N, CA, C and O of each residue as an XYZ file, in Angstrom:
644
protein
N     141.453     80.828    116.475
C     140.327     79.934    116.283
C     139.149     80.746    115.761
O     138.908     81.879    116.176
N     138.446     80.140    114.862
C     137.267     80.774    114.293
C     136.202     80.942    115.382
O     135.850     79.977    116.061
N     135.695     82.155    115.547
C     134.724     82.459    116.599
C     133.439     81.666    116.409
O     132.838     81.217    117.385
N     133.016     81.491    115.171
C     131.782     80.757    114.901
C     131.898     79.301    115.361
O     130.984     78.778    115.997
N     133.020     78.647    115.042
C     133.233     77.262    115.467
C     133.352     77.167    116.982
O     132.857     76.222    117.596
N     134.008     78.148    117.574
C     134.163     78.169    119.027
C     132.797     78.242    119.714
O     132.542     77.514    120.673
N     131.923     79.122    119.222
C     130.592     79.255    119.813
C     129.733     78.021    119.572
O     128.923     77.663    120.428
N     129.893     77.361    118.426
C     129.162     76.133    118.158
C     129.571     75.049    119.146
O     128.724     74.313    119.652
N     130.849     74.954    119.417
C     131.341     73.959    120.365
C     130.777     74.215    121.760
O     130.400     73.277    122.462
N     130.719     75.496    122.166
C     130.160     75.829    123.477
C     128.678     75.474    123.549
O     128.205     74.981    124.573
N     127.948     75.721    122.467
C     126.519     75.389    122.463
C     126.315     73.880    122.524
O     125.412     73.403    123.211
N     127.163     73.116    121.797
C     127.062     71.658    121.843
C     127.289     71.152    123.259
O     126.590     70.257    123.734
N     128.269     71.732    123.918
C     128.568     71.337    125.290
C     127.453     71.809    126.218
O     127.230     71.214    127.273
N     126.755     72.869    125.836
C     125.574     73.316    126.554
C     125.865     73.936    127.900
O     125.005     73.922    128.780
N     127.045     74.476    128.081
C     127.430     75.067    129.366
C     127.137     74.111    130.514
O     126.750     74.539    131.601
N     127.321     72.834    130.277
C     127.120     71.845    131.322
C     128.312     71.897    132.269
O     129.383     72.390    131.916
N     128.111     71.391    133.450
C     129.167     71.394    134.457
C     130.058     70.171    134.264
O     130.193     69.342    135.164
N     130.664     70.066    133.080
C     131.472     68.909    132.735
C     132.949     69.202    132.958
O     133.446     70.280    132.635
N     133.635     68.213    133.517
C     135.063     68.297    133.781
C     135.688     66.965    133.396
O     134.983     65.991    133.133
N     137.016     66.927    133.366
C     137.740     65.706    133.058
C     138.606     65.356    134.250
O     139.333     66.199    134.775
N     138.521     64.095    134.677
C     139.262     63.601    135.828
C     140.325     62.627    135.345
O     140.027     61.687    134.607
N     141.572     62.854    135.765
C     142.684     61.982    135.391
C     143.522     61.695    136.627
O     143.422     62.388    137.639
N     144.346     60.668    136.527
C     145.282     60.346    137.609
C     146.635     60.937    137.256
O     147.079     60.857    136.111
N     147.279     61.523    138.234
C     148.589     62.124    138.019
C     149.569     61.074    137.512
O     149.551     59.930    137.965
N     150.421     61.465    136.572
C     151.378     60.522    135.993
C     152.670     60.426    136.802
O     153.591     59.717    136.399
N     152.753     61.113    137.913
C     153.947     61.022    138.743
C     153.997     59.635    139.385
O     153.018     59.190    139.985
N     155.118     58.967    139.262
C     155.265     57.595    139.759
C     155.117     57.584    141.277
O     155.759     58.361    141.984
N     154.258     56.689    141.762
C     154.028     56.555    143.201
C     152.998     57.520    143.761
O     152.735     57.501    144.964
N     152.409     58.360    142.926
C     151.427     59.342    143.380
C     150.011     58.826    143.149
O     149.719     58.224    142.116
N     149.134     59.069    144.123
C     147.715     58.744    143.967
C     146.896     59.995    143.728
O     145.674     59.967    143.871
N     147.533     61.074    143.373
C     146.861     62.356    143.197
C     145.951     62.335    141.978
O     146.319     61.825    140.920
N     144.747     62.900    142.143
C     143.829     63.060    141.023
C     143.862     64.511    140.570
O     144.082     65.421    141.369
N     143.640     64.714    139.277
C     143.623     66.057    138.716
C     142.291     66.253    137.996
O     141.850     65.389    137.237
N     141.657     67.401    138.245
C     140.367     67.731    137.659
C     140.568     68.928    136.742
O     141.006     69.990    137.185
N     140.244     68.756    135.453
C     140.459     69.817    134.469
C     139.128     70.330    133.944
O     138.166     69.575    133.805
N     139.088     71.634    133.652
C     137.901     72.272    133.105
C     137.818     72.085    131.586
O     136.741     72.238    131.008
N     138.920     71.762    130.943
C     138.979     71.495    129.512
C     139.727     70.188    129.323
O     140.611     69.864    130.117
N     139.393     69.432    128.290
C     139.974     68.101    128.100
C     141.505     68.167    128.060
O     142.075     68.885    127.238
N     142.172     67.416    128.951
C     143.640     67.438    128.983
C     144.251     66.476    127.959
O     143.577     65.592    127.429
N     145.507     66.670    127.707
C     146.258     65.763    126.856
C     147.639     65.589    127.477
O     148.059     66.372    128.328
N     148.330     64.552    127.034
C     149.646     64.259    127.609
C     150.730     65.003    126.834
O     150.723     65.064    125.605
N     151.659     65.563    127.603
C     152.806     66.256    127.030
C     154.037     65.392    127.286
O     154.268     64.951    128.412
N     154.825     65.151    126.240
C     156.011     64.312    126.347
C     157.137     65.071    127.042
O     157.521     66.157    126.608
N     157.659     64.502    128.112
C     158.762     65.106    128.860
C     160.027     64.257    128.771
O     160.893     64.367    129.639
N     160.155     63.421    127.756
C     161.300     62.519    127.657
C     162.625     63.270    127.486
O     163.688     62.720    127.775
N     162.572     64.488    127.030
C     163.779     65.301    126.848
C     164.253     65.937    128.161
O     165.362     66.468    128.220
N     163.449     65.890    129.186
C     163.736     66.594    130.435
C     164.432     65.694    131.453
O     164.367     64.467    131.368
N     165.097     66.326    132.414
C     165.760     65.592    133.489
C     164.758     64.951    134.447
O     165.078     63.963    135.108
N     163.565     65.499    134.524
C     162.576     64.980    135.461
C     161.741     63.849    134.871
O     160.862     63.320    135.550
N     161.999     63.469    133.622
C     161.182     62.473    132.924
C     161.154     61.131    133.646
O     160.145     60.429    133.584
N     162.217     60.764    134.317
C     162.280     59.455    134.979
C     161.299     59.338    136.151
O     161.038     58.231    136.622
N     160.761     60.447    136.620
C     159.823     60.426    137.741
C     158.370     60.305    137.291
O     157.468     60.273    138.127
N     158.132     60.238    135.983
C     156.768     60.216    135.458
C     156.517     58.978    134.620
O     157.389     58.533    133.873
N     155.319     58.424    134.748
C     154.891     57.255    134.003
C     154.901     57.599    132.511
O     154.339     58.620    132.114
N     155.520     56.777    131.695
C     155.659     56.988    130.245
C     156.309     58.325    129.902
O     156.185     58.800    128.773
N     156.992     58.930    130.854
C     157.716     60.194    130.658
C     156.818     61.297    130.107
O     157.227     62.066    129.237
N     155.592     61.366    130.621
C     154.652     62.380    130.151
C     153.808     62.905    131.305
O     153.647     62.242    132.329
N     153.269     64.117    131.116
C     152.424     64.759    132.116
C     151.116     65.188    131.462
O     151.070     65.454    130.261
N     150.050     65.252    132.266
C     148.774     65.768    131.794
C     148.838     67.284    131.733
O     149.421     67.923    132.609
N     148.231     67.865    130.687
C     148.214     69.314    130.550
C     146.910     69.764    129.896
O     146.376     69.091    129.014
N     146.411     70.907    130.342
C     145.266     71.569    129.723
C     145.466     73.065    129.885
O     146.043     73.518    130.873
N     144.988     73.831    128.913
C     145.178     75.276    128.992
C     144.309     75.892    130.082
O     144.573     77.013    130.518
N     143.279     75.180    130.528
C     142.457     75.675    131.622
C     142.873     74.993    132.911
O     143.354     73.860    132.902
N     142.685     75.687    134.005
C     143.212     75.306    135.298
C     142.964     73.899    135.761
O     142.072     73.198    135.284
N     143.782     73.515    136.703
C     143.694     72.193    137.297
C     143.398     72.350    138.780
O     143.911     73.261    139.431
N     142.571     71.460    139.308
C     142.355     71.416    140.743
C     142.537     69.972    141.180
O     142.518     69.055    140.359
N     142.713     69.780    142.468
C     143.076     68.475    142.979
C     142.023     67.969    143.959
O     142.026     68.366    145.124
N     141.118     67.093    143.501
C     140.132     66.529    144.416
C     140.787     65.572    145.409
O     141.945     65.188    145.248
N     140.039     65.201    146.419
C     140.537     64.323    147.458
C     140.840     62.937    146.889
O     140.194     62.488    145.942
N     141.821     62.272    147.475
C     142.247     60.958    147.012
C     141.165     59.899    147.244
O     141.199     58.845    146.609
N     140.209     60.156    148.137
C     139.147     59.182    148.406
C     138.314     58.871    147.167
O     137.597     57.870    147.147
N     138.393     59.700    146.145
C     137.654     59.461    144.906
C     138.215     58.292    144.107
O     137.540     57.773    143.218
N     139.437     57.873    144.410
C     140.017     56.726    143.710
C     139.187     55.473    143.928
O     139.158     54.593    143.068
N     138.510     55.378    145.068
C     137.661     54.218    145.333
C     136.428     54.219    144.434
O     135.980     53.157    144.002
N     135.875     55.399    144.149
C     134.684     55.513    143.314
C     134.993     55.409    141.828
O     134.215     54.835    141.065
N     136.132     55.965    141.418
C     136.528     55.948    140.011
C     137.803     55.128    139.895
O     138.843     55.514    140.429
N     137.728     54.015    139.211
C     138.950     53.221    139.006
C     139.673     53.814    137.801
O     139.312     53.556    136.653
N     140.696     54.611    138.085
C     141.404     55.363    137.052
C     142.845     54.883    136.983
O     143.501     54.713    138.011
N     143.336     54.664    135.764
C     144.749     54.372    135.570
C     145.424     55.628    135.025
O     144.777     56.659    134.841
N     146.712     55.534    134.773
C     147.473     56.689    134.295
C     147.019     57.164    132.918
O     147.222     58.328    132.573
N     146.409     56.283    132.126
C     146.041     56.624    130.760
C     144.582     57.005    130.590
O     144.186     57.434    129.507
N     143.772     56.859    131.630
C     142.336     57.112    131.522
C     141.989     58.584    131.670
O     142.588     59.310    132.464
N     141.006     59.001    130.885
C     140.388     60.321    131.035
C     138.909     60.049    131.290
O     138.228     59.471    130.444
N     138.413     60.462    132.447
C     137.027     60.197    132.814
C     136.248     61.501    132.764
O     136.615     62.475    133.420
N     135.176     61.518    131.988
C     134.297     62.682    131.903
C     133.378     62.662    133.118
O     132.649     61.694    133.334
N     133.412     63.722    133.904
C     132.609     63.794    135.117
C     131.766     65.064    135.102
O     132.029     66.006    134.353
N     130.753     65.056    135.948
C     129.851     66.186    136.089
C     129.851     66.608    137.552
O     129.886     65.763    138.447
N     129.811     67.905    137.791
C     129.722     68.410    139.154
C     128.270     68.713    139.471
O     127.604     69.454    138.748
N     127.783     68.130    140.563
C     126.399     68.291    140.977
C     126.403     68.928    142.367
O     127.136     68.488    143.254
N     125.590     69.956    142.552
C     125.527     70.633    143.848
C     124.971     69.681    144.895
O     123.887     69.121    144.733
N     125.735     69.506    145.981
C     125.347     68.618    147.068
C     126.061     69.075    148.337
O     127.238     68.772    148.531
N     125.364     69.795    149.191
C     125.977     70.302    150.420
C     126.064     69.241    151.515
O     126.794     69.423    152.489
N     125.330     68.133    151.368
C     125.327     67.105    152.408
C     126.581     66.239    152.387
O     127.145     65.936    153.438
N     127.018     65.842    151.198
C     128.176     64.961    151.069
C     129.085     65.461    149.944
O     129.194     64.798    148.912
N     129.742     66.617    150.118
C     130.509     67.204    149.006
C     131.904     66.594    148.849
O     132.536     66.166    149.814
N     132.353     66.574    147.597
C     133.731     66.190    147.284
C     134.618     67.421    147.160
O     135.803     67.378    147.491
N     134.033     68.525    146.679
C     134.763     69.776    146.515
C     133.827     70.928    146.852
O     132.639     70.727    147.105
N     134.382     72.142    146.852
C     133.602     73.322    147.203
C     133.796     74.403    146.155
O     134.874     74.533    145.575
N     132.738     75.184    145.915
C     132.766     76.256    144.920
C     132.334     77.547    145.592
O     131.442     77.557    146.441
N     132.987     78.643    145.194
C     132.647     79.961    145.723
C     132.785     80.989    144.611
O     133.722     80.932    143.814
N     131.838     81.936    144.560
C     131.908     83.031    143.591
C     132.389     84.282    144.301
O     131.903     84.627    145.379
N     133.359     84.965    143.680
C     133.847     86.253    144.169
C     133.866     87.198    142.990
O     134.687     87.057    142.084
N     132.962     88.162    143.000
C     132.845     89.079    141.868
C     132.367     88.311    140.650
O     131.356     87.611    140.708
N     133.092     88.440    139.548
C     132.745     87.724    138.318
C     133.478     86.397    138.202
O     133.352     85.721    137.181
N     134.230     86.010    139.206
C     135.042     84.803    139.148
C     134.421     83.681    139.970
O     133.735     83.921    140.963
N     134.681     82.447    139.532
C     134.203     81.260    140.220
C     135.422     80.411    140.562
O     136.267     80.154    139.705
N     135.509     79.976    141.825
C     136.667     79.232    142.298
C     136.234     77.878    142.840
O     135.128     77.730    143.358
N     137.129     76.881    142.713
C     136.870     75.534    143.206
C     138.064     75.065    144.019
O     139.210     75.387    143.704
N     137.786     74.300    145.071
C     138.851     73.780    145.920
C     138.341     72.564    146.678
O     137.135     72.402    146.866
N     139.269     71.704    147.117
C     138.842     70.570    147.930
C     138.909     70.905    149.422
O     138.394     70.143    150.240
N     139.534     72.028    149.793
C     139.568     72.492    151.181
C     138.534     73.582    151.343
O     138.475     74.515    150.543
N     137.714     73.468    152.381
C     136.558     74.336    152.474
C     136.874     75.764    152.902
O     136.669     76.693    152.121
N     137.354     75.956    154.088
C     137.313     77.302    154.637
C     138.670     77.751    155.166
O     139.402     77.005    155.816
N     138.953     78.966    154.864
C     140.060     79.679    155.487
C     139.464     80.991    155.978
O     138.940     81.772    155.184
N     139.541     81.234    157.266
C     138.944     82.433    157.844
C     140.036     83.463    158.070
O     141.061     83.176    158.690
N     139.803     84.669    157.558
C     140.752     85.771    157.702
C     140.053     86.891    158.458
O     138.924     87.261    158.136
N     140.720     87.416    159.447
C     140.158     88.559    160.160
C     140.860     89.813    159.645
O     142.061     89.992    159.843
N     140.108     90.658    158.995
C     140.630     91.889    158.424
C     140.012     93.049    159.184
O     138.854     93.403    158.958
N     140.780     93.635    160.077
C     140.299     94.649    161.014
C     139.104     94.080    161.775
O     139.281     93.114    162.517
N     137.916     94.618    161.632
C     136.762     94.082    162.356
C     135.916     93.165    161.471
O     134.900     92.635    161.919
N     136.332     92.976    160.214
C     135.568     92.163    159.277
C     136.159     90.754    159.191
O     137.377     90.593    159.103
N     135.312     89.755    159.216
C     135.758     88.372    159.080
C     135.448     87.905    157.657
O     134.304     87.982    157.208
N     136.473     87.421    156.952
C     136.340     86.980    155.571
C     136.486     85.464    155.531
O     137.457     84.917    156.054
N     135.532     84.792    154.916
C     135.582     83.345    154.751
C     135.790     83.049    153.278
O     135.067     83.564    152.425
N     136.783     82.217    152.980
C     137.047     81.884    151.582
C     137.608     80.481    151.470
O     137.955     79.849    152.468
N     137.693     80.002    150.228
C     138.246     78.683    149.967
C     139.748     78.686    150.178
O     140.411     79.706    149.989
N     140.274     77.544    150.570
C     141.711     77.403    150.788
C     142.344     76.851    149.514
O     141.906     75.813    149.018
N     143.350     77.508    148.979
C     144.062     77.112    147.756
C     143.119     76.875    146.576
O     143.095     75.771    146.033
N     142.341     77.880    146.164
C     141.367     77.664    145.090
C     141.973     77.716    143.692
O     143.045     78.282    143.479
N     141.258     77.110    142.745
C     141.575     77.193    141.325
C     140.389     77.863    140.642
O     139.238     77.621    141.004
N     140.671     78.697    139.663
C     139.602     79.419    138.964
C     139.013     78.526    137.887
O     139.742     77.836    137.174
N     137.668     78.542    137.771
C     136.980     77.830    136.702
C     136.082     78.827    135.981
O     135.951     79.973    136.410
N     135.471     78.397    134.900
C     134.636     79.287    134.106
C     133.440     79.779    134.920
O     132.722     78.966    135.502
N     133.212     81.093    134.974
C     132.088     81.617    135.746
C     130.723     81.315    135.125
O     129.694     81.559    135.755
N     130.702     80.788    133.901
C     129.447     80.464    133.234
C     128.876     79.123    133.689
O     127.710     78.829    133.425
N     129.678     78.312    134.366
C     129.253     76.956    134.689
C     128.153     76.877    135.736
O     127.217     76.094    135.574
N     128.236     77.650    136.786
C     127.256     77.584    137.866
C     126.611     78.956    138.044
O     126.991     79.686    138.960
N     125.649     79.332    137.203
C     125.025     80.648    137.334
C     124.202     80.787    138.613
O     123.948     81.904    139.064
N     123.782     79.659    139.205
C     122.970     79.721    140.418
C     123.786     80.043    141.672
O     123.213     80.371    142.711
N     125.108     79.952    141.587
C     125.957     80.275    142.731
C     126.307     81.760    142.673
O     126.870     82.239    141.688
N     125.969     82.474    143.734
C     126.242     83.909    143.813
C     127.141     84.179    145.009
O     127.419     83.284    145.807
N     127.593     85.427    145.124
C     128.405     85.787    146.284
C     127.615     85.640    147.574
O     128.169     85.282    148.614
N     126.320     85.918    147.502
C     125.477     85.839    148.690
C     125.262     84.397    149.142
O     125.051     84.146    150.328
N     125.314     83.445    148.203
C     125.090     82.047    148.584
C     126.281     81.455    149.331
O     126.148     80.413    149.972
N     127.438     82.101    149.260
C     128.604     81.650    150.027
C     129.303     80.465    149.389
O     129.372     80.359    148.164
N     129.820     79.575    150.222
C     130.561     78.404    149.757
C     129.582     77.241    149.596
O     128.871     76.882    150.534
N     129.556     76.658    148.398
C     128.620     75.590    148.064
C     129.402     74.303    147.823
O     130.444     74.324    147.169
N     128.908     73.190    148.344
C     129.533     71.891    148.126
C     129.051     71.262    146.834
O     127.890     71.421    146.456
N     129.945     70.544    146.149
C     129.590     69.825    144.927
C     130.110     68.394    145.012
O     131.142     68.121    145.624
N     129.374     67.500    144.387
C     129.747     66.094    144.327
C     130.199     65.787    142.900
O     129.617     66.296    141.942
N     131.214     64.972    142.757
C     131.724     64.588    141.444
C     131.104     63.254    141.057
O     131.241     62.263    141.774
N     130.415     63.239    139.910
C     129.759     62.024    139.417
C     130.198     61.753    137.987
O     130.457     62.675    137.213
N     130.276     60.478    137.655
C     130.610     60.092    136.278
C     129.482     60.560    135.363
O     128.309     60.368    135.684
N     129.815     61.162    134.245
C     128.819     61.688    133.309
C     128.443     60.611    132.321
O     129.302     60.023    131.664
N     127.161     60.358    132.220
C     126.643     59.382    131.264
C     125.604     60.092    130.408
O     124.483     60.331    130.857
N     125.968     60.422    129.198
C     125.116     61.226    128.320
C     123.821     60.514    127.967
O     122.789     61.171    127.820
N     123.838     59.184    127.824
C     122.631     58.449    127.460
C     121.586     58.540    128.563
O     120.402     58.697    128.266
N     121.990     58.445    129.827
C     121.051     58.543    130.935
C     120.456     59.939    131.033
O     119.289     60.079    131.398
N     121.233     60.986    130.715
C     120.772     62.365    130.838
C     119.749     62.706    129.760
O     118.899     63.568    129.980
N     119.811     62.050    128.597
C     118.899     62.383    127.508
C     117.524     61.729    127.667
O     116.574     62.115    126.984
N     117.412     60.745    128.561
C     116.129     60.044    128.749
C     115.176     60.881    129.573
O     114.051     60.457    129.834
């Protein structure tokens, strides 16, 4: 990919905390999937497992996937074919997911804490985290610990006013 076009796309996006929310295509599943880059459907009709998936396809993105809580289905009416653009907003009072920075990496998970005792040191970290771009939340540092975020539908017209 041309570096100039890649950087233009990043500037247009403005390093906003934008993600894409989709419903898992597995038949009978209410699982939601949150992607850091816009996902697309991959055809699995040639595979033996195709019969277990709606339209014989799965969602895929080259950037990681995380799984928010199923309670979000009430807030977002999502079908198997919908892609919903959402924004993550820091909210420790009523969080949907949690974010933690470790070194230069930023991790997201829907499970908050796993405590590990390493000799005399107690380590607190996210349970089953997925890595996201460290550029998204510059205000989150290692010292700030685990921060809660709320998932909201992104409406570009409201943000520009």
